[in-house]
N, C-alpha and C positions, 0 to 999 in steps of 0.2 A: 504494500500500500504506500509506504514512504517513497519507494522508487517511482511509482506512477505519479504521485502527487508532486514530487520534486521535478520530474520531467515536465509535467504540465505547468508548474510554476516557472520554470526556466523558459519554456516555450512561449507562454502567453504573458508572462511577467506579473500575473495576478490570478488568484483562484479564490473560490469561496468554499469554506469547509467549517467543521465544528471547531470550537476553541481548543479542546484537548488535542485534536489532531494537529492544529496549527502550532501549538506549543511544542509538539514533538517534531514537527517538520522544520521549524526554524533552525535549530543547530545542525540538522542534517544537511540542509541546503547551504548554510553558511560554510560548512566544512568543504563541500564540493567547490564552492566559489573560491575559497582560500587555496585549495590545491591547484585549481586552474590558474589562479592569479600567480602563484609561485612558479608554476610551470612556464607561463608566458614570460615572466621576468627572467628566468634562468636560461631558457632557450636550449637548443641542441637536444641531447639525449634525455635531459631532465624534463623537457617539454613533452617528449614522446611518452616518457614514463608517467607523467601527470595525466596526459590524455588517456592512456590506458587504464590508469587507476580510477579516474572519474568515469570512464567508459563502462566499468563494471556495474555502476549504479544507474547510469543514463544510457539506455539501450538505443534511443533514437539518434542516428548519426547527424541529422540536421540540427537537433537541439544541442548536441555535443559541439558541433561546429559553431553555433551561435554563442555558446558559453565561452569558448576559447577565443573567438574572433571579436565579439562585441561586448559581452558582459564582463569578462575578466579585465580588459583594458579600461572599461568604465569605472571599475572599482579599484584600479591600480593604486591610487593615492589614499584610499579609504582604509583605515586599520581594522575595520570589522563592522558589524551591524548592517548587513546587506539586506535583511528581510524585516519588513514591518507588518505587525498584526494589528488590525483595526476591528474592534467588536462591532458587529452589524445587526444585533438584535437576536430574535429567536425564530427558529424554523417553525413553519406553520403546522406541519404534521405531527411532530413529536415534541415541540417546544424546546428543542436542543439549542444551546447558545451557538450562534454562527459568527464566524469571523472572516474578514477579507484579508488574505495574505498577499502581500505585494513586495516586489523588489524596490528598494529605495532608488529613487531616480526615475522610475517609470511613471509614477503619479497617474494611475488609471482613473479616469473620470467616467463614471457610469452614465451620466446624462449625455456626455459627448458620444459615447459608444452607442447609446440608444438612438441618438439623432442620426448618426452615421448609418445604422442599420435601417432606420426608417427611410432615409434618403435612398438607400440601395433598393429597398422593396418598392418605393414609389417609382423609381426609375424602371423597374421591371413591370410595374402596373399591378402589383399584388395588393389585395385588400388587407386591411389590418384586422387583427383579432381572429376570433373563432369563425366568424362568418366568411372571411376571406379564405381561410384554410378549408372550410367545408365546400365553398364554391369550387376551389381548385381541385379538391378530391372528387367532387361530382363531375367536373369536366373530364378528369382522367378516366373515370369509370364510363362515362357516356361517349367518349371519343371526340372531345373538343368541338362542340357545336355542330357536329356533322348532321344531326337530325333536327335542325331548326325548321319551324313552320313559318308561314307567311307573317305572323305577328312578331317574329323575332325571339320568341321564347322557346327554349329547348324543352319540349314536352314529348314524352314517349306515349305510344298508343296504350300501353298497359297501365299508365297512370291515369288515363282518361276514363277507364272502366270504373263503374260504380260498384263498390263492394257491398254485399248484403250482410247485415248483422244477423248472427245466428243466436245471440244470447237472448234468453227470455227475460222479460221485465219482472221485477219483484212483485209479488202479490201482497197487498196490504192486509192487515188484520190477522194474519196467521203467525203463530209462533211455533217453535219446535217442541213445545211442551205437550200436555195431555190433550187428546182429541175428544171432543164430545163431552167434556165435563163442565 
């Protein structure tokens, strides 16, 4: 779990997790960054040894490259404290305390990321929220407006058929108790 979270943190520079996991993750990631930083500073065979040492814990080669090429030089002058933990409230399902874990210097802004995501989806012409997702799913199932009628609405013949109700209405005045008494 720590390896996967460390890889995600180094890749995206911020993740959201529970507070106890965040507290366990911080020294783990800081040690990886320290080893990478020392390897970059030493160069030569020590750099290769540092890359292989960190490579045991970070399996993704792109993340490993990012760590040694961009993150380690960013923290070259910093003596430690590469990871920041910000408490973000409580999770809705089980009320676990949640924290945002980020690398110092990345300063992730959730409002900016949300605005960027909204701009991308608006450029694609996608609807927001559940309604847009349902419309896209319905279009995939139906075959992308292939069966539009003259009115412009995609209506299938089988949806036009009227269904007959087979349930009996409740009869009033009767109970399941004694009959005839």
